[in-house]
Rosetta silent file (secondary structure, phi, psi, omega in degrees, C-alpha in Angstrom):
SEQUENCE: MKAAVLAALHRAAEAGALDLDAPVPVRNEFDSALPGAPRFSCAQHYDNDDAVWERVGGAAPARWLAERMIVRSSNLATNIVLGLVGLPAVAQAWALGGARHSVTGRGIEDFAAREAGITNLVTAADLAALLGTLAVGATRPGQLARRRPAPPCSTWLFAQEHREDLASGLPRAPGSRTRTAGYAACGTAPGWSSRPTRPVTPSPSAPPPSWPTAAPPARRPRTTPAG
SCORE:     score description
SCORE:     0.000 S_00000001
   1 L     0.000  -44.806 -173.804   98.341   82.803  110.788 S_00000001
   2 H   -69.720  -30.959  176.585  100.502   84.282  108.044 S_00000001
   3 H   -65.617  -37.024  177.956  101.162   80.921  106.410 S_00000001
   4 H   -68.983  -37.729  176.014   97.395   80.423  106.075 S_00000001
   5 H   -63.744  -40.914  177.383   97.008   83.891  104.552 S_00000001
   6 H   -61.058  -45.141  179.547   99.772   83.008  102.084 S_00000001
   7 H   -62.411  -40.484  178.662   98.023   79.786  101.117 S_00000001
   8 H   -64.324  -39.289  179.067   94.733   81.636  100.609 S_00000001
   9 H   -61.814  -45.088 -178.095   96.445   84.202   98.381 S_00000001
  10 H   -71.880  -28.995  173.925   97.933   81.547   96.122 S_00000001
  11 H   -66.255  -40.358  178.674   94.636   79.700   95.921 S_00000001
  12 H   -65.911  -40.058  178.525   92.969   82.921   94.760 S_00000001
  13 H   -66.225  -40.835  179.356   95.710   83.499   92.177 S_00000001
  14 H   -63.421  -34.531  179.682   95.431   79.927   90.936 S_00000001
  15 L   -80.239   -5.205 -179.471   91.666   80.365   90.517 S_00000001
  16 L    81.321   13.308 -178.681   92.224   83.559   88.513 S_00000001
  17 L   -78.092  -20.741  177.318   90.544   85.731   91.136 S_00000001
  18 L  -154.217  160.223 -179.818   93.557   88.044   91.405 S_00000001
  19 L  -107.016  118.492 -177.623   96.870   88.829   89.719 S_00000001
  20 L   -62.864  -22.726 -177.389   99.894   88.522   91.997 S_00000001
  21 L   -99.393    0.609  177.463  101.778   91.104   89.923 S_00000001
  22 L   -75.159  142.678  179.857   99.016   93.724   89.808 S_00000001
  23 E   -67.813  140.153  179.235   99.676   96.845   91.931 S_00000001
  24 E  -121.600  131.739  177.128   97.879   97.002   95.255 S_00000001
  25 E   -59.810  133.980  177.949   97.410  100.259   97.222 S_00000001
  26 L   -99.825   99.321 -178.131   99.572  100.276  100.359 S_00000001
  27 L  -127.221  143.180  179.503   97.379  101.871  102.993 S_00000001
  28 L  -101.296   61.980  177.599   97.491  101.619  106.758 S_00000001
  29 L  -156.019  128.528 -170.921   93.760  101.552  107.354 S_00000001
  30 E  -138.926  151.244  174.928   91.582   98.452  107.541 S_00000001
  31 L   -72.807  134.994  177.017   87.998   97.399  108.160 S_00000001
  32 L   -73.484  149.837  174.481   87.459   95.858  111.582 S_00000001
  33 L   -74.197  -11.329  177.608   86.096   92.328  111.816 S_00000001
  34 L   -90.888  114.608 -179.686   83.621   93.704  114.351 S_00000001
  35 L   -54.907  132.733  177.880   80.566   95.072  112.501 S_00000001
  36 L    86.754  -10.545 -179.587   80.086   98.770  113.158 S_00000001
  37 L   -77.453  153.518  177.923   83.544   99.287  114.673 S_00000001
  38 L   -68.179  160.631  176.638   85.790  102.060  113.318 S_00000001
  39 L   -65.762  155.967 -176.941   88.578  101.213  110.915 S_00000001
  40 E  -126.248  167.294 -179.235   91.918  100.394  112.528 S_00000001
  41 L  -133.553  163.325  174.102   95.615  100.830  111.736 S_00000001
  42 L   -92.576  157.946  175.509   98.912   99.098  112.487 S_00000001
  43 L  -103.042  126.126 -175.615  101.705  100.647  114.566 S_00000001
  44 H   -63.797  -35.507 -177.632  105.050  100.833  112.793 S_00000001
  45 H   -69.001  -13.613 -179.320  107.069  100.394  115.989 S_00000001
  46 H  -102.268   10.929 -178.414  105.327   97.038  116.538 S_00000001
  47 L  -105.963  171.447 -177.036  106.183   95.735  113.072 S_00000001
  48 L  -114.453    6.401 -171.577  109.222   93.878  111.742 S_00000001
  49 L  -148.787  103.830  178.747  109.650   95.411  108.292 S_00000001
  50 H   -71.738  -20.800 -176.306  110.184   99.077  107.463 S_00000001
  51 H   -59.549  -38.127  179.205  110.283   98.315  103.725 S_00000001
  52 H   -71.263  -38.947 -179.486  106.496   98.026  103.544 S_00000001
  53 H   -64.584  -30.519  178.778  105.977  101.198  105.563 S_00000001
  54 L   -66.251  -16.054 -179.054  108.164  103.111  103.101 S_00000001
  55 L  -102.334    4.940  178.348  105.543  102.376  100.428 S_00000001
  56 L   -60.178  131.591 -176.400  102.532  103.670  102.378 S_00000001
  57 L    96.048  -11.681  178.506  100.612  105.998  100.092 S_00000001
  58 L  -113.069 -142.153 -179.653  101.883  104.199   97.011 S_00000001
  59 E  -146.090  160.065  178.689  101.366  100.742   95.596 S_00000001
  60 E  -153.779  150.279  177.496  103.132   97.386   95.509 S_00000001
  61 E   -65.302  146.782  176.966  102.473   94.028   93.814 S_00000001
  62 H   -58.687  -34.216  179.280  100.577   91.467   95.859 S_00000001
  63 H   -60.796  -44.323 -179.501  103.472   89.074   95.242 S_00000001
  64 H   -67.348  -42.151  179.298  105.935   91.443   96.940 S_00000001
  65 H   -62.079  -40.842  178.306  103.586   92.103   99.850 S_00000001
  66 H   -64.441  -38.827  178.358  103.152   88.359  100.394 S_00000001
  67 H   -62.907  -44.706  179.844  106.900   87.892  100.347 S_00000001
  68 H   -66.838  -32.934  176.401  107.418   90.602  102.978 S_00000001
  69 H   -59.128  -36.332 -176.438  104.633   89.062  105.069 S_00000001
  70 H   -92.157  -53.212 -171.410  106.619   85.833  105.228 S_00000001
  71 H   -71.207  -29.010  178.766  110.327   86.666  105.043 S_00000001
  72 L  -117.801    0.921  179.620  110.110   89.619  107.478 S_00000001
  73 L    59.127   41.614 -178.002  106.771   88.815  109.184 S_00000001
  74 L   -67.344  122.276  176.544  105.366   92.230  108.222 S_00000001
  75 H   -70.006  -40.633 -179.487  102.112   92.959  110.053 S_00000001
  76 H   -62.841  -46.666  178.465  101.183   95.754  107.640 S_00000001
  77 H   -62.278  -37.541  179.513  101.686   93.519  104.604 S_00000001
  78 H   -60.738  -46.098 -179.005   99.680   90.769  106.314 S_00000001
  79 H   -66.624  -34.920  177.972   96.654   93.001  106.813 S_00000001
  80 H   -66.566  -46.017  179.586   96.821   94.254  103.223 S_00000001
  81 H   -66.050  -39.149  177.868   96.982   90.699  101.845 S_00000001
  82 H   -60.413  -38.006  177.007   94.249   89.590  104.246 S_00000001
  83 H   -65.933  -29.983  178.575   92.075   92.383  102.854 S_00000001
  84 H   -70.179  -44.007 -172.416   92.688   91.083   99.333 S_00000001
  85 H   -92.507  -31.004 -179.308   91.667   87.482  100.004 S_00000001
  86 L    88.641  151.304 -178.564   89.135   87.890  102.826 S_00000001
  87 H   -62.710  -39.137  178.495   88.687   85.975  106.069 S_00000001
  88 H   -60.324  -35.995  179.388   86.530   83.179  104.547 S_00000001
  89 H   -66.847  -35.847  178.152   89.319   82.301  102.099 S_00000001
  90 H   -69.969  -39.448  176.474   91.808   82.004  104.947 S_00000001
  91 H   -60.293  -39.178  178.713   89.385   79.789  106.878 S_00000001
  92 H   -67.417  -37.754  177.630   89.141   77.540  103.836 S_00000001
  93 H   -62.674  -43.060  176.026   92.930   77.369  103.565 S_00000001
  94 H   -57.766  -46.871 -176.941   93.147   76.262  107.208 S_00000001
  95 H   -64.278  -44.700  179.819   90.509   73.587  106.604 S_00000001
  96 H   -67.393  -26.172  177.637   92.143   72.269  103.423 S_00000001
  97 L   -80.560   -1.835  177.421   95.472   72.218  105.249 S_00000001
  98 L    94.460    9.535 -179.259   94.043   69.842  107.844 S_00000001
  99 L   -70.444  143.080  179.971   93.542   72.332  110.694 S_00000001
 100 L  -113.095  -25.452 -174.313   91.013   71.365  113.335 S_00000001
 101 L  -127.726  -22.269 -172.258   91.084   74.287  115.782 S_00000001
 102 L   -70.274  142.267 -177.300   92.933   77.255  114.262 S_00000001
 103 E  -139.431  133.248  169.200   90.944   80.360  113.351 S_00000001
 104 E  -108.781   99.974 -172.761   91.879   83.625  111.667 S_00000001
 105 L  -100.473  -13.792 -174.918   89.074   85.858  112.813 S_00000001
 106 L  -160.333  170.362  174.045   90.531   89.344  112.385 S_00000001
 107 L   -78.182  168.896  178.556   93.457   91.391  111.192 S_00000001
 108 L   -72.650  132.376 -179.391   96.514   92.116  113.317 S_00000001
 109 L    71.338   22.435  171.427   95.938   94.947  115.843 S_00000001
 110 L   -84.517   80.740 -171.198   92.164   94.944  115.309 S_00000001
 111 H   -70.360  -32.522  178.512   91.639   95.718  118.987 S_00000001
 112 H   -62.447  -42.896  178.491   87.896   96.372  118.769 S_00000001
 113 H   -67.341  -40.397  179.978   87.347   92.875  117.380 S_00000001
 114 H   -61.783  -42.872 -179.943   89.696   91.362  119.929 S_00000001
 115 H   -66.042  -25.018  179.019   87.849   92.971  122.836 S_00000001
 116 L   -87.456    3.548  177.681   84.612   91.576  121.415 S_00000001
 117 L    91.698    6.227  175.665   86.048   88.053  121.491 S_00000001
 118 L   -87.392  114.985 -168.647   86.927   87.791  117.786 S_00000001
 119 L  -130.366  173.801  171.701   90.348   86.271  117.886 S_00000001
 120 E  -112.754  117.357 -178.205   93.147   84.544  116.022 S_00000001
 121 E  -118.452  129.761  178.594   93.811   81.049  117.354 S_00000001
 122 L  -134.467  133.546  175.357   96.666   78.836  116.154 S_00000001
 123 L  -112.198  155.865  179.759   97.712   75.429  117.505 S_00000001
 124 H   -61.264  -40.184 -179.063  101.006   73.636  116.983 S_00000001
 125 H   -64.801  -39.991  179.948   99.252   70.603  115.502 S_00000001
 126 H   -69.229  -37.170  176.867   97.371   72.724  112.982 S_00000001
 127 H   -63.552  -41.223  178.392  100.531   74.569  111.960 S_00000001
 128 H   -62.833  -41.721  179.467  102.254   71.234  111.405 S_00000001
 129 H   -64.970  -43.431 -179.514   99.317   70.037  109.296 S_00000001
 130 H   -64.314  -45.539  179.765   99.248   73.213  107.210 S_00000001
 131 H   -66.022  -34.822  176.468  102.994   73.176  106.569 S_00000001
 132 H   -62.565  -40.235  178.555  102.813   69.500  105.683 S_00000001
 133 H   -68.541  -39.433  175.950  100.155   70.265  103.083 S_00000001
 134 H   -64.062  -36.406  179.292  102.223   73.171  101.727 S_00000001
 135 H   -63.763  -40.865  176.519  105.235   70.855  101.526 S_00000001
 136 H   -63.156  -43.058 -178.516  103.253   68.424   99.371 S_00000001
 137 H   -67.981  -15.383  178.214  102.091   71.301   97.174 S_00000001
 138 L   -73.755  -17.906 -176.692  105.688   72.379   96.587 S_00000001
 139 L  -119.027  -21.836 -179.148  106.308   69.269   94.491 S_00000001
 140 L  -161.240  158.769  178.741  102.909   68.229   93.104 S_00000001
 141 L   -56.531  139.909 -179.406   99.273   69.335   93.091 S_00000001
 142 L  -146.311 -156.302 -176.502   97.596   68.820   96.453 S_00000001
 143 L   -62.253  -36.822 -175.646   94.793   70.128   98.656 S_00000001
 144 L   -94.921  -10.136  178.790   95.986   73.737   98.514 S_00000001
 145 L  -148.397   91.401 -169.470   97.129   73.778   94.861 S_00000001
 146 L   -81.809  -34.164 -173.685   95.126   71.387   92.728 S_00000001
 147 L   -88.968  -27.622 -179.908   96.098   72.306   89.191 S_00000001
 148 L  -163.086  158.699  176.356   99.819   72.833   89.611 S_00000001
 149 L   -64.602  158.455  178.785  102.417   73.225   92.382 S_00000001
 150 L  -119.814   80.154 -173.466  102.879   76.681   93.899 S_00000001
 151 H   -60.052  -29.968 -179.933  106.658   77.067   94.361 S_00000001
 152 H   -57.463  -30.804  179.256  106.612   80.659   95.738 S_00000001
 153 H   -58.916  -52.098 -178.291  105.111   79.354   99.001 S_00000001
 154 H   -70.078  -35.085  179.528  108.069   77.087   99.696 S_00000001
 155 H   -61.993  -45.193 -177.907  110.555   79.604   98.269 S_00000001
 156 H   -72.728  -36.110  176.216  109.405   82.358  100.614 S_00000001
 157 H   -62.274  -38.051  177.621  109.222   80.088  103.629 S_00000001
 158 H   -68.607  -29.435 -178.354  112.822   79.107  102.964 S_00000001
 159 L   -82.278    1.742  177.170  113.750   82.806  102.645 S_00000001
 160 L   -47.194  126.416 -174.501  112.451   83.504  106.178 S_00000001
 161 L   -91.370  -13.876  176.086  114.986   85.902  107.719 S_00000001
 162 L   -80.169  124.212 -174.592  114.242   85.186  111.384 S_00000001
 163 L  -117.357   34.386  179.307  116.685   82.502  112.515 S_00000001
 164 L   -94.809  175.322  171.912  115.599   81.971  116.113 S_00000001
 165 H    57.223 -126.477 -177.728  114.090   78.937  117.853 S_00000001
 166 H   -56.309  -40.578 -176.090  113.784   75.922  115.542 S_00000001
 167 H   -61.756  -26.750 -178.468  115.654   77.675  112.723 S_00000001
 168 H   -68.032  -19.074  179.479  118.757   78.040  114.909 S_00000001
 169 H  -101.631   -0.203  179.887  119.185   74.265  114.850 S_00000001
 170 L   -97.753  149.821  178.839  118.613   73.796  111.126 S_00000001
 171 L   -68.994  145.517  174.762  121.363   73.978  108.503 S_00000001
 172 L   -82.930   72.583 -176.451  121.565   77.101  106.365 S_00000001
 173 L  -146.511  155.980  177.428  121.152   75.068  103.222 S_00000001
 174 L   -54.779  135.636  178.719  118.492   74.459  100.572 S_00000001
 175 L   116.933  -19.140  177.644  115.876   72.107  101.901 S_00000001
 176 E  -106.372  129.767 -177.441  115.182   73.575  105.330 S_00000001
 177 E  -135.942  136.204 -178.228  112.176   75.854  105.628 S_00000001
 178 E  -137.189  158.346  170.571  110.695   77.439  108.717 S_00000001
 179 L  -136.327  117.094 -173.072  107.951   79.800  109.807 S_00000001
 180 L  -113.930  140.986  175.669  108.491   81.296  113.251 S_00000001
 181 E  -132.993  133.264 -177.922  106.102   83.248  115.456 S_00000001
 182 E  -119.172  147.703  178.878  107.056   84.851  118.762 S_00000001
 183 L  -137.474  169.665 -174.415  105.002   86.055  121.690 S_00000001
 184 L   -60.815  -41.723 -172.161  105.767   87.591  125.032 S_00000001
 185 L  -107.437  -11.686 -177.878  105.420   84.402  127.077 S_00000001
 186 L  -156.344  170.756  178.479  105.906   81.629  124.532 S_00000001
 187 E  -143.517  150.908  173.574  107.014   80.894  120.993 S_00000001
 188 E  -125.814  142.761 -178.355  106.092   78.547  118.192 S_00000001
 189 L  -142.210   71.912  176.256  108.402   77.577  115.366 S_00000001
 190 L   -68.012  153.564  177.717  106.824   75.198  112.886 S_00000001
 191 E  -170.696  168.928  173.950  108.977   74.107  109.985 S_00000001
 192 E  -141.960  155.632  175.008  109.775   71.391  107.525 S_00000001
 193 E  -125.968  128.430 -179.388  112.882   69.990  105.895 S_00000001
 194 L   -90.831    4.594  176.471  112.723   68.409  102.456 S_00000001
 195 L  -110.884  142.631  173.995  116.085   66.687  102.953 S_00000001
 196 L   -58.557  131.032 -178.202  116.622   63.534  105.032 S_00000001
 197 L  -156.271  160.366  176.511  118.159   64.684  108.279 S_00000001
 198 L   -79.789  158.397  178.420  118.472   63.702  111.880 S_00000001
 199 L   -57.660  142.768 -179.378  116.208   65.389  114.462 S_00000001
 200 L  -124.745  155.415  174.771  117.444   68.825  115.446 S_00000001
 201 L  -132.710  155.251  178.813  116.943   71.090  118.426 S_00000001
 202 L   -55.995  144.576  179.133  117.727   74.785  118.831 S_00000001
 203 L   -65.029  132.502  179.473  121.340   75.493  119.687 S_00000001
 204 L   -60.036  -26.129 -177.871  121.824   76.068  123.443 S_00000001
 205 L   -89.800   -1.428 -178.621  124.047   79.019  122.599 S_00000001
 206 L   -66.115  139.690  178.859  121.493   80.646  120.289 S_00000001
 207 L   -67.203  156.010  178.670  120.380   84.103  121.487 S_00000001
 208 L   -65.235  157.388  179.675  116.790   84.460  122.681 S_00000001
 209 L   -54.588  139.787 -177.932  114.200   85.557  120.125 S_00000001
 210 L  -102.907   54.417 -179.876  114.437   89.262  119.289 S_00000001
 211 L   -79.231  155.150 -178.959  110.726   89.956  118.992 S_00000001
 212 L   -55.384  135.996 -178.792  109.449   93.504  119.545 S_00000001
 213 L  -103.160  -13.678 -179.631  109.200   94.327  123.230 S_00000001
 214 L   -68.081  142.568  179.280  107.264   97.570  122.929 S_00000001
 215 L   -72.392  151.763  176.029  103.636   97.321  123.954 S_00000001
 216 L   -60.898  157.965  179.607  100.977   97.789  121.279 S_00000001
 217 L   -62.714  160.092  179.569   99.511  101.295  121.020 S_00000001
 218 L   -58.159  141.777 -179.056   96.655  102.269  123.279 S_00000001
 219 L   -70.379  143.224  178.598   93.362  100.869  122.135 S_00000001
 220 L   -72.103  146.212  176.046   90.979  103.264  120.461 S_00000001
 221 L   -62.227  136.617  177.934   87.766  104.080  122.342 S_00000001
 222 L   -76.140  130.068 -178.083   84.902  101.967  121.056 S_00000001
 223 L   -98.609  -11.747  177.178   82.231  104.104  119.427 S_00000001
 224 L  -131.052  151.723 -179.511   79.639  101.363  119.034 S_00000001
 225 L   -61.706  142.590  175.108   78.583   98.619  121.456 S_00000001
 226 L   -75.402  145.308  179.139   80.394   95.301  121.087 S_00000001
 227 L   170.901    0.000    0.000   78.224   92.433  120.045 S_00000001
């Protein structure tokens, strides 16, 4: 999901719709994807990056927020960036990246929308297609960056700080880039390497993923009917 949000952000910047270096208010309150539902917030204990939370009430450049969304998988930064670009822009990024089934329908921890069936769906094949398109765009204009390459996408993916799963079997050297997502019962770890290399698998001795184990906060009571 976050890679698609990143692609949408850079498409908007390339089109001149926003300035990546302009300050953006850092607020922990977001519109629900469910019409009529109350605004929702993220829980800090369920996030991976305290640096963004330290700026709540202030401002930060969109470029920095996008970086934290990728390198530390910040949920708060993701929702802020998603609010900047909008859900339709992310849907277009998925489509241009070759996705056939993946959908970004709501922000992270938008429980009212989730209960109403508005969800975020990602498949391994679609992630591979999106990363492949981003890899092309790192060296020449492509579907997601038509006028010029967008190097920050590949730079930030390479700077990913989570080294579990697929990343545990890749060399810590320029040329290997990964985007990892973890869940309670399964994990996905799409990635690409721009250097010729033999197939790799995660190291058997690598520790298990250290994703947050705390349950999300209790869902807020719905004040309007779902529909």
